[in-house]
PDB file of the backbone (N, CA, C, O) and the ligand in Angstrom, with CONECT records:
HET     ZN  A 101       1
ATOM      1  N   MET A   1       0.189 -17.512 -14.198  1.00  0.00           N
ATOM      2  CA  MET A   1       0.821 -16.191 -14.148  1.00  0.00           C
ATOM      3  C   MET A   1       0.228 -15.389 -12.996  1.00  0.00           C
ATOM      4  O   MET A   1      -0.974 -15.123 -12.952  1.00  0.00           O
ATOM      5  N   ALA A   2       1.072 -15.024 -12.097  1.00  0.00           N
ATOM      6  CA  ALA A   2       0.597 -14.261 -10.935  1.00  0.00           C
ATOM      7  C   ALA A   2       0.348 -12.818 -11.335  1.00  0.00           C
ATOM      8  O   ALA A   2       1.147 -12.195 -12.033  1.00  0.00           O
ATOM      9  N   LYS A   3      -0.758 -12.321 -10.882  1.00  0.00           N
ATOM     10  CA  LYS A   3      -1.093 -10.927 -11.154  1.00  0.00           C
ATOM     11  C   LYS A   3      -0.439 -10.031 -10.111  1.00  0.00           C
ATOM     12  O   LYS A   3      -0.444 -10.325  -8.916  1.00  0.00           O
ATOM     13  N   VAL A   4       0.118  -8.937 -10.597  1.00  0.00           N
ATOM     14  CA  VAL A   4       0.704  -7.973  -9.673  1.00  0.00           C
ATOM     15  C   VAL A   4      -0.367  -6.956  -9.290  1.00  0.00           C
ATOM     16  O   VAL A   4      -0.988  -6.357 -10.168  1.00  0.00           O
ATOM     17  N   PRO A   5      -0.588  -6.756  -8.023  1.00  0.00           N
ATOM     18  CA  PRO A   5      -1.606  -5.776  -7.637  1.00  0.00           C
ATOM     19  C   PRO A   5      -1.056  -4.349  -7.739  1.00  0.00           C
ATOM     20  O   PRO A   5       0.156  -4.140  -7.684  1.00  0.00           O
ATOM     21  N   TYR A   6      -1.923  -3.408  -7.881  1.00  0.00           N
ATOM     22  CA  TYR A   6      -1.530  -2.005  -7.799  1.00  0.00           C
ATOM     23  C   TYR A   6      -1.329  -1.619  -6.344  1.00  0.00           C
ATOM     24  O   TYR A   6      -1.982  -2.138  -5.438  1.00  0.00           O
ATOM     25  N   VAL A   7      -0.404  -0.693  -6.154  1.00  0.00           N
ATOM     26  CA  VAL A   7      -0.164  -0.167  -4.811  1.00  0.00           C
ATOM     27  C   VAL A   7      -0.263   1.349  -4.880  1.00  0.00           C
ATOM     28  O   VAL A   7       0.243   1.976  -5.811  1.00  0.00           O
ATOM     29  N   CYS A   8      -0.911   1.921  -3.898  1.00  0.00           N
ATOM     30  CA  CYS A   8      -1.049   3.382  -3.831  1.00  0.00           C
ATOM     31  C   CYS A   8       0.293   4.004  -3.471  1.00  0.00           C
ATOM     32  O   CYS A   8       0.940   3.575  -2.516  1.00  0.00           O
ATOM     33  N   SER A   9       0.712   5.006  -4.225  1.00  0.00           N
ATOM     34  CA  SER A   9       2.003   5.638  -3.950  1.00  0.00           C
ATOM     35  C   SER A   9       1.922   6.561  -2.740  1.00  0.00           C
ATOM     36  O   SER A   9       2.948   6.960  -2.189  1.00  0.00           O
ATOM     37  N   GLU A  10       0.737   6.890  -2.339  1.00  0.00           N
ATOM     38  CA  GLU A  10       0.559   7.823  -1.217  1.00  0.00           C
ATOM     39  C   GLU A  10       0.576   7.076   0.116  1.00  0.00           C
ATOM     40  O   GLU A  10       1.373   7.401   0.997  1.00  0.00           O
ATOM     41  N   CYS A  11      -0.289   6.086   0.269  1.00  0.00           N
ATOM     42  CA  CYS A  11      -0.394   5.398   1.557  1.00  0.00           C
ATOM     43  C   CYS A  11       0.163   3.982   1.517  1.00  0.00           C
ATOM     44  O   CYS A  11       0.135   3.287   2.532  1.00  0.00           O
ATOM     45  N   HIS A  12       0.672   3.534   0.363  1.00  0.00           N
ATOM     46  CA  HIS A  12       1.286   2.212   0.205  1.00  0.00           C
ATOM     47  C   HIS A  12       0.302   1.056   0.337  1.00  0.00           C
ATOM     48  O   HIS A  12       0.722  -0.096   0.446  1.00  0.00           O
ATOM     49  N   LEU A  13      -0.970   1.335   0.330  1.00  0.00           N
ATOM     50  CA  LEU A  13      -1.974   0.282   0.430  1.00  0.00           C
ATOM     51  C   LEU A  13      -1.927  -0.615  -0.802  1.00  0.00           C
ATOM     52  O   LEU A  13      -1.880  -0.128  -1.931  1.00  0.00           O
ATOM     53  N   VAL A  14      -1.940  -1.931  -0.578  1.00  0.00           N
ATOM     54  CA  VAL A  14      -2.014  -2.885  -1.679  1.00  0.00           C
ATOM     55  C   VAL A  14      -3.479  -3.009  -2.077  1.00  0.00           C
ATOM     56  O   VAL A  14      -4.322  -3.395  -1.267  1.00  0.00           O
ATOM     57  N   LEU A  15      -3.775  -2.676  -3.334  1.00  0.00           N
ATOM     58  CA  LEU A  15      -5.169  -2.650  -3.770  1.00  0.00           C
ATOM     59  C   LEU A  15      -5.623  -4.046  -4.183  1.00  0.00           C
ATOM     60  O   LEU A  15      -4.813  -4.908  -4.522  1.00  0.00           O
ATOM     61  N   GLU A  16      -6.918  -4.242  -4.147  1.00  0.00           N
ATOM     62  CA  GLU A  16      -7.468  -5.551  -4.494  1.00  0.00           C
ATOM     63  C   GLU A  16      -7.412  -5.784  -5.995  1.00  0.00           C
ATOM     64  O   GLU A  16      -7.227  -4.860  -6.787  1.00  0.00           O
ATOM     65  N   ASP A  17      -7.577  -7.047  -6.358  1.00  0.00           N
ATOM     66  CA  ASP A  17      -7.561  -7.461  -7.750  1.00  0.00           C
ATOM     67  C   ASP A  17      -8.463  -6.582  -8.615  1.00  0.00           C
ATOM     68  O   ASP A  17      -9.641  -6.401  -8.305  1.00  0.00           O
ATOM     69  N   GLY A  18      -7.916  -6.044  -9.686  1.00  0.00           N
ATOM     70  CA  GLY A  18      -8.726  -5.273 -10.603  1.00  0.00           C
ATOM     71  C   GLY A  18      -8.998  -3.842 -10.173  1.00  0.00           C
ATOM     72  O   GLY A  18      -9.680  -3.098 -10.878  1.00  0.00           O
ATOM     73  N   VAL A  19      -8.469  -3.456  -9.023  1.00  0.00           N
ATOM     74  CA  VAL A  19      -8.686  -2.103  -8.520  1.00  0.00           C
ATOM     75  C   VAL A  19      -7.439  -1.276  -8.814  1.00  0.00           C
ATOM     76  O   VAL A  19      -6.331  -1.691  -8.476  1.00  0.00           O
ATOM     77  N   ASP A  20      -7.603  -0.110  -9.440  1.00  0.00           N
ATOM     78  CA  ASP A  20      -6.438   0.722  -9.718  1.00  0.00           C
ATOM     79  C   ASP A  20      -6.588   2.137  -9.185  1.00  0.00           C
ATOM     80  O   ASP A  20      -5.888   3.053  -9.616  1.00  0.00           O
ATOM     81  N   VAL A  21      -7.511   2.306  -8.242  1.00  0.00           N
ATOM     82  CA  VAL A  21      -7.663   3.598  -7.579  1.00  0.00           C
ATOM     83  C   VAL A  21      -7.723   3.344  -6.084  1.00  0.00           C
ATOM     84  O   VAL A  21      -8.504   2.516  -5.615  1.00  0.00           O
ATOM     85  N   CYS A  22      -6.897   4.060  -5.341  1.00  0.00           N
ATOM     86  CA  CYS A  22      -6.911   3.884  -3.889  1.00  0.00           C
ATOM     87  C   CYS A  22      -8.186   4.502  -3.309  1.00  0.00           C
ATOM     88  O   CYS A  22      -8.497   5.660  -3.584  1.00  0.00           O
ATOM     89  N   PRO A  23      -8.920   3.728  -2.510  1.00  0.00           N
ATOM     90  CA  PRO A  23     -10.154   4.278  -1.935  1.00  0.00           C
ATOM     91  C   PRO A  23      -9.889   5.423  -0.962  1.00  0.00           C
ATOM     92  O   PRO A  23     -10.774   6.241  -0.709  1.00  0.00           O
ATOM     93  N   ARG A  24      -8.672   5.485  -0.413  1.00  0.00           N
ATOM     94  CA  ARG A  24      -8.357   6.562   0.541  1.00  0.00           C
ATOM     95  C   ARG A  24      -7.746   7.770  -0.137  1.00  0.00           C
ATOM     96  O   ARG A  24      -7.875   8.897   0.343  1.00  0.00           O
ATOM     97  N   ASN A  25      -7.073   7.527  -1.269  1.00  0.00           N
ATOM     98  CA  ASN A  25      -6.410   8.624  -1.971  1.00  0.00           C
ATOM     99  C   ASN A  25      -6.750   8.540  -3.454  1.00  0.00           C
ATOM    100  O   ASN A  25      -5.905   8.153  -4.261  1.00  0.00           O
ATOM    101  N   PRO A  26      -7.975   8.897  -3.820  1.00  0.00           N
ATOM    102  CA  PRO A  26      -8.411   8.734  -5.221  1.00  0.00           C
ATOM    103  C   PRO A  26      -7.543   9.496  -6.215  1.00  0.00           C
ATOM    104  O   PRO A  26      -7.485   9.128  -7.388  1.00  0.00           O
ATOM    105  N   ASP A  27      -6.870  10.546  -5.766  1.00  0.00           N
ATOM    106  CA  ASP A  27      -6.048  11.343  -6.670  1.00  0.00           C
ATOM    107  C   ASP A  27      -4.604  10.872  -6.725  1.00  0.00           C
ATOM    108  O   ASP A  27      -3.831  11.337  -7.563  1.00  0.00           O
ATOM    109  N   ALA A  28      -4.235   9.961  -5.848  1.00  0.00           N
ATOM    110  CA  ALA A  28      -2.842   9.521  -5.799  1.00  0.00           C
ATOM    111  C   ALA A  28      -2.543   8.569  -6.947  1.00  0.00           C
ATOM    112  O   ALA A  28      -3.439   7.898  -7.460  1.00  0.00           O
ATOM    113  N   ARG A  29      -1.280   8.515  -7.344  1.00  0.00           N
ATOM    114  CA  ARG A  29      -0.882   7.590  -8.401  1.00  0.00           C
ATOM    115  C   ARG A  29      -0.742   6.194  -7.814  1.00  0.00           C
ATOM    116  O   ARG A  29      -0.381   6.024  -6.650  1.00  0.00           O
ATOM    117  N   VAL A  30      -1.034   5.196  -8.645  1.00  0.00           N
ATOM    118  CA  VAL A  30      -0.838   3.809  -8.234  1.00  0.00           C
ATOM    119  C   VAL A  30       0.321   3.241  -9.040  1.00  0.00           C
ATOM    120  O   VAL A  30       0.618   3.723 -10.134  1.00  0.00           O
ATOM    121  N   SER A  31       0.973   2.224  -8.504  1.00  0.00           N
ATOM    122  CA  SER A  31       2.168   1.677  -9.125  1.00  0.00           C
ATOM    123  C   SER A  31       2.146   0.157  -9.121  1.00  0.00           C
ATOM    124  O   SER A  31       1.626  -0.477  -8.203  1.00  0.00           O
ATOM    125  N   LEU A  32       2.730  -0.414 -10.183  1.00  0.00           N
ATOM    126  CA  LEU A  32       2.901  -1.869 -10.223  1.00  0.00           C
ATOM    127  C   LEU A  32       4.291  -2.265  -9.753  1.00  0.00           C
ATOM    128  O   LEU A  32       4.610  -3.450  -9.657  1.00  0.00           O
ATOM    129  N   GLU A  33       5.119  -1.262  -9.458  1.00  0.00           N
ATOM    130  CA  GLU A  33       6.485  -1.546  -9.024  1.00  0.00           C
ATOM    131  C   GLU A  33       6.601  -1.322  -7.534  1.00  0.00           C
ATOM    132  O   GLU A  33       6.672  -0.193  -7.048  1.00  0.00           O
ATOM    133  N   HIS A  34       6.619  -2.449  -6.818  1.00  0.00           N
ATOM    134  CA  HIS A  34       6.706  -2.353  -5.363  1.00  0.00           C
ATOM    135  C   HIS A  34       7.360  -3.603  -4.824  1.00  0.00           C
ATOM    136  O   HIS A  34       7.434  -4.626  -5.505  1.00  0.00           O
ATOM    137  N   GLN A  35       7.832  -3.511  -3.599  1.00  0.00           N
ATOM    138  CA  GLN A  35       8.580  -4.613  -2.999  1.00  0.00           C
ATOM    139  C   GLN A  35       8.181  -4.795  -1.552  1.00  0.00           C
ATOM    140  O   GLN A  35       8.039  -3.832  -0.798  1.00  0.00           O
ATOM    141  N   GLY A  36       8.002  -6.048  -1.181  1.00  0.00           N
ATOM    142  CA  GLY A  36       7.810  -6.389   0.225  1.00  0.00           C
ATOM    143  C   GLY A  36       6.429  -6.033   0.722  1.00  0.00           C
ATOM    144  O   GLY A  36       5.953  -4.913   0.532  1.00  0.00           O
ATOM    145  N   TYR A  37       5.799  -6.980   1.351  1.00  0.00           N
ATOM    146  CA  TYR A  37       4.474  -6.725   1.894  1.00  0.00           C
ATOM    147  C   TYR A  37       4.519  -6.773   3.407  1.00  0.00           C
ATOM    148  O   TYR A  37       5.320  -7.495   3.999  1.00  0.00           O
ATOM    149  N   VAL A  38       3.659  -6.004   4.012  1.00  0.00           N
ATOM    150  CA  VAL A  38       3.501  -6.081   5.448  1.00  0.00           C
ATOM    151  C   VAL A  38       2.013  -5.945   5.749  1.00  0.00           C
ATOM    152  O   VAL A  38       1.314  -5.118   5.164  1.00  0.00           O
ATOM    153  N   ILE A  39       1.551  -6.778   6.675  1.00  0.00           N
ATOM    154  CA  ILE A  39       0.150  -6.668   7.071  1.00  0.00           C
ATOM    155  C   ILE A  39       0.101  -6.001   8.433  1.00  0.00           C
ATOM    156  O   ILE A  39       0.631  -6.517   9.417  1.00  0.00           O
ATOM    157  N   ILE A  40      -0.532  -4.870   8.470  1.00  0.00           N
ATOM    158  CA  ILE A  40      -0.624  -4.086   9.703  1.00  0.00           C
ATOM    159  C   ILE A  40      -1.976  -4.358  10.338  1.00  0.00           C
ATOM    160  O   ILE A  40      -3.022  -4.047   9.769  1.00  0.00           O
ATOM    161  N   MET A  41      -1.939  -4.940  11.518  1.00  0.00           N
ATOM    162  CA  MET A  41      -3.179  -5.226  12.237  1.00  0.00           C
ATOM    163  C   MET A  41      -3.519  -4.091  13.188  1.00  0.00           C
ATOM    164  O   MET A  41      -4.679  -3.714  13.356  1.00  0.00           O
ATOM    165  N   ASN A  42      -2.482  -3.564  13.799  1.00  0.00           N
ATOM    166  CA  ASN A  42      -2.685  -2.588  14.868  1.00  0.00           C
ATOM    167  C   ASN A  42      -1.707  -1.427  14.681  1.00  0.00           C
ATOM    168  O   ASN A  42      -0.638  -1.408  15.291  1.00  0.00           O
ATOM    169  N   PRO A  43      -2.075  -0.463  13.841  1.00  0.00           N
ATOM    170  CA  PRO A  43      -1.138   0.599  13.453  1.00  0.00           C
ATOM    171  C   PRO A  43      -0.530   1.354  14.632  1.00  0.00           C
ATOM    172  O   PRO A  43       0.631   1.758  14.582  1.00  0.00           O
ATOM    173  N   SER A  44      -1.305   1.541  15.675  1.00  0.00           N
ATOM    174  CA  SER A  44      -0.803   2.352  16.782  1.00  0.00           C
ATOM    175  C   SER A  44       0.304   1.636  17.550  1.00  0.00           C
ATOM    176  O   SER A  44       1.050   2.271  18.294  1.00  0.00           O
ATOM    177  N   ARG A  45       0.416   0.316  17.375  1.00  0.00           N
ATOM    178  CA  ARG A  45       1.447  -0.428  18.092  1.00  0.00           C
ATOM    179  C   ARG A  45       2.532  -0.954  17.175  1.00  0.00           C
ATOM    180  O   ARG A  45       3.343  -1.782  17.589  1.00  0.00           O
ATOM    181  N   SER A  46       2.560  -0.489  15.935  1.00  0.00           N
ATOM    182  CA  SER A  46       3.512  -1.001  14.961  1.00  0.00           C
ATOM    183  C   SER A  46       4.541   0.059  14.578  1.00  0.00           C
ATOM    184  O   SER A  46       4.192   1.176  14.193  1.00  0.00           O
ATOM    185  N   GLU A  47       5.827  -0.318  14.693  1.00  0.00           N
ATOM    186  CA  GLU A  47       6.894   0.609  14.311  1.00  0.00           C
ATOM    187  C   GLU A  47       6.877   0.858  12.806  1.00  0.00           C
ATOM    188  O   GLU A  47       7.101   1.979  12.350  1.00  0.00           O
ATOM    189  N   ILE A  48       6.607  -0.204  12.038  1.00  0.00           N
ATOM    190  CA  ILE A  48       6.571  -0.044  10.576  1.00  0.00           C
ATOM    191  C   ILE A  48       5.451   0.899  10.187  1.00  0.00           C
ATOM    192  O   ILE A  48       5.617   1.752   9.314  1.00  0.00           O
ATOM    193  N   ALA A  49       4.320   0.744  10.832  1.00  0.00           N
ATOM    194  CA  ALA A  49       3.189   1.626  10.534  1.00  0.00           C
ATOM    195  C   ALA A  49       3.549   3.077  10.806  1.00  0.00           C
ATOM    196  O   ALA A  49       3.179   3.973  10.047  1.00  0.00           O
ATOM    197  N   LYS A  50       4.274   3.300  11.895  1.00  0.00           N
ATOM    198  CA  LYS A  50       4.681   4.675  12.213  1.00  0.00           C
ATOM    199  C   LYS A  50       5.613   5.215  11.151  1.00  0.00           C
ATOM    200  O   LYS A  50       5.502   6.363  10.722  1.00  0.00           O
ATOM    201  N   ARG A  51       6.544   4.355  10.732  1.00  0.00           N
ATOM    202  CA  ARG A  51       7.525   4.792   9.746  1.00  0.00           C
ATOM    203  C   ARG A  51       6.860   5.094   8.410  1.00  0.00           C
ATOM    204  O   ARG A  51       7.239   6.048   7.730  1.00  0.00           O
ATOM    205  N   LEU A  52       5.878   4.295   8.033  1.00  0.00           N
ATOM    206  CA  LEU A  52       5.201   4.509   6.754  1.00  0.00           C
ATOM    207  C   LEU A  52       4.000   5.445   6.902  1.00  0.00           C
ATOM    208  O   LEU A  52       3.289   5.708   5.932  1.00  0.00           O
ATOM    209  N   LYS A  53       3.785   5.934   8.092  1.00  0.00           N
ATOM    210  CA  LYS A  53       2.665   6.838   8.385  1.00  0.00           C
ATOM    211  C   LYS A  53       1.324   6.167   8.064  1.00  0.00           C
ATOM    212  O   LYS A  53       0.437   6.772   7.463  1.00  0.00           O
ATOM    213  N   ILE A  54       1.204   4.914   8.477  1.00  0.00           N
ATOM    214  CA  ILE A  54      -0.017   4.153   8.272  1.00  0.00           C
ATOM    215  C   ILE A  54      -0.881   4.257   9.520  1.00  0.00           C
ATOM    216  O   ILE A  54      -0.405   4.009  10.628  1.00  0.00           O
ATOM    217  N   ASP A  55      -2.132   4.617   9.351  1.00  0.00           N
ATOM    218  CA  ASP A  55      -2.983   4.728  10.540  1.00  0.00           C
ATOM    219  C   ASP A  55      -4.229   3.837  10.445  1.00  0.00           C
ATOM    220  O   ASP A  55      -5.123   3.907  11.288  1.00  0.00           O
ATOM    221  N   GLN A  56      -4.269   3.004   9.409  1.00  0.00           N
ATOM    222  CA  GLN A  56      -5.397   2.076   9.302  1.00  0.00           C
ATOM    223  C   GLN A  56      -4.879   0.672   9.037  1.00  0.00           C
ATOM    224  O   GLN A  56      -3.886   0.508   8.328  1.00  0.00           O
ATOM    225  N   PRO A  57      -5.536  -0.355   9.597  1.00  0.00           N
ATOM    226  CA  PRO A  57      -5.102  -1.727   9.350  1.00  0.00           C
ATOM    227  C   PRO A  57      -5.230  -2.078   7.875  1.00  0.00           C
ATOM    228  O   PRO A  57      -6.076  -1.531   7.168  1.00  0.00           O
ATOM    229  N   GLY A  58      -4.382  -2.994   7.418  1.00  0.00           N
ATOM    230  CA  GLY A  58      -4.470  -3.417   6.032  1.00  0.00           C
ATOM    231  C   GLY A  58      -3.163  -4.012   5.564  1.00  0.00           C
ATOM    232  O   GLY A  58      -2.229  -4.200   6.343  1.00  0.00           O
ATOM    233  N   LYS A  59      -3.112  -4.309   4.262  1.00  0.00           N
ATOM    234  CA  LYS A  59      -1.911  -4.871   3.661  1.00  0.00           C
ATOM    235  C   LYS A  59      -1.195  -3.784   2.883  1.00  0.00           C
ATOM    236  O   LYS A  59      -1.797  -3.109   2.047  1.00  0.00           O
ATOM    237  N   TYR A  60       0.086  -3.615   3.157  1.00  0.00           N
ATOM    238  CA  TYR A  60       0.831  -2.519   2.577  1.00  0.00           C
ATOM    239  C   TYR A  60       2.119  -3.024   1.940  1.00  0.00           C
ATOM    240  O   TYR A  60       2.645  -4.071   2.318  1.00  0.00           O
ATOM    241  N   ALA A  61       2.617  -2.265   0.970  1.00  0.00           N
ATOM    242  CA  ALA A  61       3.925  -2.545   0.378  1.00  0.00           C
ATOM    243  C   ALA A  61       4.966  -1.685   1.076  1.00  0.00           C
ATOM    244  O   ALA A  61       4.710  -0.530   1.418  1.00  0.00           O
ATOM    245  N   LEU A  62       6.143  -2.264   1.283  1.00  0.00           N
ATOM    246  CA  LEU A  62       7.197  -1.524   1.980  1.00  0.00           C
ATOM    247  C   LEU A  62       7.819  -0.463   1.073  1.00  0.00           C
ATOM    248  O   LEU A  62       8.096   0.658   1.502  1.00  0.00           O
ATOM    249  N   LYS A  63       8.034  -0.840  -0.194  1.00  0.00           N
ATOM    250  CA  LYS A  63       8.661   0.099  -1.119  1.00  0.00           C
ATOM    251  C   LYS A  63       7.780   0.245  -2.347  1.00  0.00           C
ATOM    252  O   LYS A  63       7.320  -0.751  -2.906  1.00  0.00           O
ATOM    253  N   VAL A  64       7.545   1.469  -2.767  1.00  0.00           N
ATOM    254  CA  VAL A  64       6.753   1.727  -3.973  1.00  0.00           C
ATOM    255  C   VAL A  64       7.541   2.674  -4.864  1.00  0.00           C
ATOM    256  O   VAL A  64       8.000   3.724  -4.415  1.00  0.00           O
ATOM    257  N   SER A  65       7.695   2.297  -6.131  1.00  0.00           N
ATOM    258  CA  SER A  65       8.351   3.176  -7.079  1.00  0.00           C
ATOM    259  C   SER A  65       7.324   3.773  -8.020  1.00  0.00           C
ATOM    260  O   SER A  65       6.446   3.074  -8.528  1.00  0.00           O
ATOM    261  N   VAL A  66       7.440   5.064  -8.246  1.00  0.00           N
ATOM    262  CA  VAL A  66       6.575   5.730  -9.205  1.00  0.00           C
ATOM    263  C   VAL A  66       7.459   6.373 -10.257  1.00  0.00           C
ATOM    264  O   VAL A  66       8.390   7.110  -9.933  1.00  0.00           O
ATOM    265  N   ARG A  67       7.167   6.094 -11.501  1.00  0.00           N
ATOM    266  CA  ARG A  67       7.975   6.678 -12.580  1.00  0.00           C
ATOM    267  C   ARG A  67       7.521   8.078 -12.881  1.00  0.00           C
ATOM    268  O   ARG A  67       8.081   8.733 -13.760  1.00  0.00           O
TER     269      ARG A  67
HETATM  270 ZN    ZN A 101      -3.674   5.459  -0.808  1.00  0.00          ZN2+
END
């Protein structure tokens, strides 16, 4: 059974196994409902990073739903 990681609803960061608080946005809600992953290596040169307002390298979800 594959574990679904939590994703921060604020910065879309995919959190590590067992982590349910975003280290960058401790107050933001996290979600298990998300779609599509993107790994951003170089935010300043990435169109997706600009669109998602990502300014740090990492693994992100494209879509995050928060109930
Ligand atoms: Zn975050």
